[in-house]
N, C-alpha and C positions, 0 to 999 in steps of 0.2 A: 039249499045249502049250496046245489051246485052252482047255480045262478050267482052267488053272494061271493064264491070260491074265484068264479071266471070275472068278474068285477075288481077282486083284489090283487088278481093278479094284471090286469089290465092298467090299472092303478098305479102298481110298482114298476111297470115299465116304461108308463108317461114319466113318472118321476125320476127315475134313472135316466132316461135319455134327458132331462130337461138338467139335470147336473151333471152332466157329463162334458169334460172343459174341450171345448172346440176348438184342439189345435191347428187344426187344417187349414181354416182359416184364419188365426196368429200368425201360421208361418204366409200364407200368400199375402198378408197384408206386409209382413216385412221384407215379403221381396219387390212387392211395387213400392216403397216406399224409400225414396232417395233425398237426403236431405243434403246432400254436395253443392258446393254452390252453383247457380244459374249461370252459364255462357252463351254469350251473343254472337252467332256464327257471321250474319247479318240481317241489320233491323229491315232492309228492303225485304228480304221473301222472308220475314219472319220466324228464321232457324235458329232456334234455342237447344241447347244441351246442357245438362248436366255436368259436373266438375266426372262425377264416374261413368256416366255414358260416355264423353270422349276418351278416357281411358280404354274403354271397353271397344272402344271402334278405330283404336291405334293397335289394341292388341292383334285384333282379328286382321287388320289390312296393313302392316307394315309397308305397304308403301307410302304413306304419309310418313315414313320414318327416314325411309334413304339418305344413305349421305348427299348422293349426287342422282336428281331428278328426272325423271323421264317429264319429258313435254304431257301437257295434260291428257292430250288424248291417248297414246301411247298407256299413261299408264293406265288409265280406265277401262283399253282394249286388254293388260295385261293381268286387270281384274280378273278374268272371268279365262284365263287359260289352267288357273287354280282354283277352282269355286269352294266357294265356304258358307255354312248356313249364314254369314252377315250380307253375303253378296247380294243376296234376296233384296236388301235395303235399296239399293242403288241401281235397281233394273227400271226400265223405261227413263221415258223423257227425264220424267220430275226426280227420278234418281239419280241420273248423270246430271241433273241440273246439282243436288245434293253433294254430288260425288266431289266434281270442281268446286266448288263452293269451299267444301273440307278444305282440298286441297291449295288453293287458295290460305285459310286460316291457316294453317300449320307452316306454308313455306314464308309467307308473312310473318310469322315468327325470328327465322332464320333467316330473312332478309333485313337485316338493322340497318337503320342509316342511310335507307333509302324513301324516305316520305314525301321528301320531293319530285325527285321522278314515279314515283309509284300513284302519288297524284296527277300527276299530269299526263301517263300512262292512261288511267283509266279514264279521264277525260276526251284522251285523242279517242280513245276505242268507241268509247260510247258512243263519241260523234258521229263516227266512221259508220256503226250498226245504224244508229237513228236515222242516217239519210239514207242509207240502203233500204231502210226500213219503212223508207216513204216510198223511194222509189220505185219498191216490189207490193206496194199498196198493205204493206204491212203482213200479216201473218206470227205464226208459232214462231217459229224460228228466229227470229231476230228477239222474241221477248226470252230465250233460254240462252241466247248467245248474251244478253243483258247481264243476268247471272251468272254466265260461265266466263265471264270477262277480270272477272277478279284471279282469276288461274292463269289468264293467259300471260296479266301482268305478271306477281309472282316468277312464273317462269324464263320469263325475257329478264326482267330483274337479276335472276340467279343468272342469264348466261350471256350481260352482256363484257364487254370489255373496254377497259376506256384506249386502248386501243384505236378501238375505232371509228373514235375523236376525228373530224376533218374542219379543219377551221373556213375552209370554201361552202359551206354546205350552206349558206343562204341564199345559192344561185339554186341548186340541187333542189332546195325547198320551194323555191317559187315554182319552179320548174313542174315539179308533184302536186303544186297547190291550180295550177294552168291548166296540167291534164285530168284531174279530176273534175275541174268543173267541166271542161269540154267532155270528158265521160256523160256528165249528168244532163247537158243540155241537149248530148245524144238520147240519151234513154229518154228523154220528154218529148221530142220534135219525132220520135218514134211509138210513141207509146199515146190514146186518144185515149186514155181511159184518165190522165194524169195532168190536170192544171196546171196550163199555162202558168196563172197566175202563181203556182209553188214553186215555179222554177226559179223565179230573186230569191227565194227565204232560205232555199237550199244555197243556194250558190256566197250567200248570207253564212250559213255555217260554216262551208270550206273556209271563209274566210277569215271564222273561229278559230281554226286549228293553227294558221300561221302564229302566231305569236305562242302560241302551247308546244310549236318544235323550238326548243332551245338549244340544240346542237344538234350534230348528225345521229346521234345514236336512238335517239328520239325519232329522227325520222328515219332510220332504217326500221324501229320494230314498227312505227304505226304503219308504212307501207309494206312491210312485213304481215300486219294482222291482219288488212287489206287487201292483199290481194291472197292469202291465204284458206281466207273464209266467204271473199263475198266475188272470187271470180271464177 
């Protein structure tokens, strides 16, 4: 009789547990599901967010919504002056890459009617980054720079001033190209680890810069980018 009662009690407990609604699982699943549209921030970096994720990032990081932007470097540094839980996602080099890519994405939406100059600056900056990467035998710095260049471009597009246009820029452009070539030759001559045959290819890449520099504004920005990041 005693054993029968214990068996009956155990059966009831198991049955009640099996029939009990699993509210916790349903709630957790609901929190994880996000059916909002997906947005690709950068296809090269395979950086994709949902629309709700981007809204949450903007809410937690108003730096992306400022009326007047600070430079990407300054914006990233300011991020840590008032830390929030969201800041953790931007820690480390990979996190900084993500921050810069988001910076570029949000400011691209504000820098309207800049498609042609944007494409030129992207190519110019990445040419410069590639050239210095080869001169320094590669390294993670240049890979991170490649991802961060869109942020530099968008900030420069915001800062450009048509007054900076200068009709006689072609002479200055020729001087810039010439000095860049001399720097490459000097670097290669003093580095036994660089194949001298690479010199011709690098000089050709510098020549490819020239037609991308269509006015003094392009020239001013590519010089600034080069001397700010590689000297």
